[in-house]
Structure formats: C-alpha cells, structure tokens
C-alpha positions as CSV (number, residue, x, y, z in Angstrom):
1,M,-42.2,-36.6,-0.9
2,I,-40.4,-33.7,-2.4
3,E,-38.4,-34.1,-5.6
4,I,-35.4,-31.7,-6.2
5,R,-35.0,-31.3,-9.8
6,G,-32.3,-29.4,-11.7
7,T,-32.6,-27.1,-14.6
8,G,-30.7,-24.7,-16.8
9,S,-31.4,-21.0,-17.5
10,A,-34.0,-21.7,-20.3
11,E,-36.4,-23.6,-18.0
12,F,-35.6,-21.1,-15.3
13,T,-36.6,-18.1,-17.5
14,D,-39.8,-19.9,-18.6
15,R,-40.6,-20.4,-14.8
16,L,-39.9,-17.0,-13.6
17,E,-43.3,-16.3,-12.7
18,T,-43.5,-19.3,-10.3
19,V,-40.1,-18.2,-8.9
20,M,-41.2,-14.7,-8.4
21,S,-44.4,-15.9,-6.5
22,I,-42.2,-18.0,-4.2
23,Y,-39.8,-15.3,-3.7
24,T,-42.4,-12.8,-2.9
25,A,-44.3,-15.1,-0.4
26,A,-40.9,-16.0,1.4
27,M,-39.4,-12.4,1.5
28,R,-42.5,-10.1,1.4
29,P,-40.4,-7.4,-0.5
30,P,-41.8,-3.9,-1.0
31,A,-44.0,-4.0,-4.2
32,E,-41.8,-1.3,-5.9
33,Q,-38.9,-3.9,-5.9
34,I,-40.5,-6.8,-7.4
35,T,-39.9,-5.8,-11.1
36,G,-36.4,-4.9,-10.5
37,R,-35.7,-8.1,-8.6
38,Q,-37.3,-10.1,-11.6
39,A,-35.0,-8.3,-14.0
40,I,-32.0,-9.1,-11.8
41,M,-33.0,-12.8,-11.6
42,R,-33.4,-13.1,-15.3
43,G,-30.0,-11.8,-15.6
44,H,-28.5,-14.3,-13.3
45,G,-29.7,-16.9,-15.6
46,A,-27.0,-15.7,-18.2
47,H,-24.1,-16.2,-15.8
48,P,-21.5,-19.0,-16.3
49,D,-22.3,-22.4,-15.0
50,F,-25.8,-21.3,-13.8
51,R,-27.9,-24.0,-12.2
52,C,-31.4,-23.8,-10.8
53,L,-33.1,-26.4,-8.7
54,F,-36.8,-26.8,-8.0
55,A,-38.4,-28.5,-5.0
56,E,-41.5,-30.1,-6.4
57,L,-44.3,-31.7,-4.8
58,P,-46.1,-34.8,-6.0
59,D,-49.2,-32.8,-7.2
60,G,-47.0,-30.7,-9.4
61,R,-46.6,-27.5,-7.3
62,T,-43.3,-25.9,-6.5
63,A,-42.3,-25.7,-2.8
64,G,-39.0,-23.8,-3.4
65,F,-36.1,-23.2,-5.6
66,A,-32.5,-22.2,-5.3
67,Y,-30.0,-21.1,-7.8
68,G,-26.3,-20.4,-8.2
69,F,-23.6,-19.7,-10.6
70,H,-19.7,-19.4,-10.9
71,G,-18.9,-15.9,-9.4
72,L,-16.6,-13.8,-11.5
73,P,-15.3,-10.4,-11.7
74,G,-17.5,-8.0,-13.4
75,Q,-20.6,-9.5,-11.8
76,W,-22.1,-6.8,-9.4
77,W,-22.5,-8.9,-6.3
78,H,-19.0,-10.5,-6.7
79,D,-17.4,-7.1,-7.2
80,V,-19.1,-5.3,-4.3
81,V,-18.4,-8.3,-1.7
82,Y,-14.8,-8.6,-3.1
83,R,-14.1,-5.1,-2.5
84,A,-15.7,-4.9,0.9
85,L,-13.9,-8.2,2.1
86,Q,-10.5,-6.9,0.7
87,E,-11.0,-3.6,2.6
88,R,-11.8,-5.4,5.6
89,S,-9.5,-8.7,5.6
90,G,-7.1,-8.1,3.0
91,T,-6.6,-9.3,-0.7
92,E,-5.5,-12.8,0.4
93,V,-8.8,-13.4,2.2
94,A,-11.0,-11.9,-0.4
95,E,-9.3,-14.0,-3.1
96,A,-9.5,-17.3,-1.0
97,W,-13.3,-16.9,-0.7
98,L,-14.2,-15.2,-3.9
99,G,-11.5,-16.3,-6.3
100,D,-13.0,-19.6,-7.1
101,S,-16.6,-19.4,-5.7
102,L,-20.1,-20.7,-6.2
103,E,-22.4,-17.8,-5.8
104,L,-25.7,-19.1,-4.1
105,A,-27.7,-16.1,-5.4
106,E,-31.2,-17.2,-4.2
107,V,-32.6,-20.0,-1.9
108,H,-36.3,-19.8,-1.1
109,V,-39.0,-22.1,0.3
110,H,-42.7,-21.0,0.2
111,P,-43.8,-20.2,3.8
112,D,-46.3,-23.2,3.7
113,Y,-43.3,-25.7,3.3
114,Q,-40.7,-24.0,5.4
115,G,-39.1,-26.1,8.3
116,K,-39.4,-29.3,6.5
117,G,-35.8,-29.6,5.3
118,I,-36.4,-28.4,1.9
119,G,-34.0,-25.3,2.1
120,R,-31.3,-27.8,3.3
121,A,-31.9,-30.2,0.4
122,L,-31.9,-27.4,-2.1
123,V,-28.5,-26.1,-0.8
124,H,-26.9,-29.4,-0.4
125,A,-27.9,-30.3,-4.0
126,L,-26.9,-27.1,-5.5
127,C,-23.4,-27.3,-3.9
128,E,-23.0,-30.9,-4.8
129,E,-20.1,-31.9,-7.1
130,R,-19.3,-28.3,-7.9
131,P,-15.7,-27.6,-9.0
132,E,-15.4,-24.3,-7.1
133,R,-13.5,-24.4,-3.8
134,S,-16.1,-22.3,-1.9
135,A,-19.8,-21.2,-1.8
136,V,-20.7,-17.7,-0.8
137,L,-24.0,-15.9,-0.2
138,S,-25.7,-12.9,1.5
139,T,-28.4,-13.1,4.0
140,H,-30.1,-10.7,6.3
141,D,-28.0,-10.0,9.4
142,H,-30.3,-11.1,12.2
143,P,-31.3,-14.3,13.8
144,T,-33.3,-16.2,11.2
145,A,-34.0,-19.7,10.1
146,A,-32.0,-18.9,7.0
147,R,-29.0,-17.8,9.1
148,H,-29.4,-21.0,11.4
149,L,-29.6,-23.2,8.3
150,Y,-26.6,-21.7,6.8
151,R,-24.3,-22.0,9.9
152,S,-25.5,-25.7,10.4
153,L,-24.2,-26.4,6.9
154,G,-20.8,-25.0,7.6
155,F,-21.1,-21.3,6.3
156,T,-19.2,-18.8,8.4
157,D,-19.6,-15.1,8.5
158,L,-17.2,-13.2,6.2
159,L,-18.7,-9.7,6.7
160,T,-21.5,-8.6,9.0
161,Q,-23.6,-5.5,9.3
162,F,-23.0,-5.0,5.5
163,V,-25.0,-2.6,3.6
164,F,-25.0,-3.0,-0.2
165,P,-24.6,0.3,-2.2
166,G,-27.8,2.0,-2.5
167,G,-29.5,-0.3,0.3
168,Y,-30.4,0.2,3.9
169,E,-30.7,-3.2,5.3
170,Y,-27.9,-5.0,7.0
171,Y,-26.7,-8.2,5.4
172,A,-24.2,-11.0,6.5
173,I,-21.9,-12.3,3.8
174,A,-21.2,-15.9,4.6
175,G,-18.9,-18.5,2.9
176,A,-18.3,-22.3,3.2
177,V,-15.6,-24.6,1.9
178,L,-16.9,-27.1,-0.6
179,P,-17.9,-29.9,-0.6
180,L,-20.2,-28.9,2.3
181,R,-20.3,-30.9,5.6
C-alpha cells in the first residue's frame, strides 16, 4: 500500500537527494544536466504556495514524488509559456490558462513502480483543493505513459512541438481546468 504524504519546501529541500535519484531513474537525463536540474528544483521550493507530495512504500522507501506551485509572472517557465501561448492563440487564451494556474513542475515515479497508479494518485492529490482555476504542465511531445496519463485526467494540449529557449527537445504544454475530473 502506497501512502501519499504532503510536505512543504523545507522537507523537500532536505530530501532533494531522494528527489534527484527518482528523477534521474525516471528521466535518465545527461549527466551534465543533473546539477543544473537540482538547482532549478531547489529554487522551485521557494515559489508561492509550493507543495510537494511523496509516494511512500510501507518499508519507508519513496516510489515517486510530485510538486507544484502557483504560477506567476516573473517565473521563467510561466513567462516563456505565456509568451508562446499568447503569440499562438492570443492574450485572452494565455490569460485564461496561465492567469491563475497551478504549475505542475515535476511528477516522477521510479521505474520499478510505474504503471501502478502512483502517478495518477500524485497528480490528483496535488491538484486537490487548489484555489487556482487551472493546472498546467510540460511533458515530452511524443506518445508516452505520461502523455496518456495527463490526457486521461483531462489535460488538453495548449502548445505542441514546443522547444524551450536553449533547448532542443519537443515538448507539449498541457492544461486542465480545476478541479480535475
């Protein structure tokens, strides 16, 4: 039985080594990106209304984690995505999705525990009782279990084939109205 347990930024920062080990196992990033990714995650912990969830096994090991926060102008992801959505679909659409949003920054389940409903439970719990009108995220833009999960939870594509500044991989930007279905 998996327990989903919420925490704030202090415990998240204390458990950053665990977070990074799950992230690395799930995403297999190039080694040169790990230090930068860890610094980005540490910075996310300082954003308004930050909330992290851990999926914990009965023996104390962590199977996965997810975290998010209130998206605001001045945050890198928010600003980049807002501008791109505004250029493609107009200010009204960008404001509707990002004007009052929960940014799901990271959702990762260790490969040993994927396919067991943990990711779904983490996303539902993270979005539960949030005051924002929408939840937004980015995910690789090709058929993956994550894309399927997000679609099944009501997320729709806002942007596809999106490349972040300085990047080279295609991402989909997706959004869902809260509460999730």
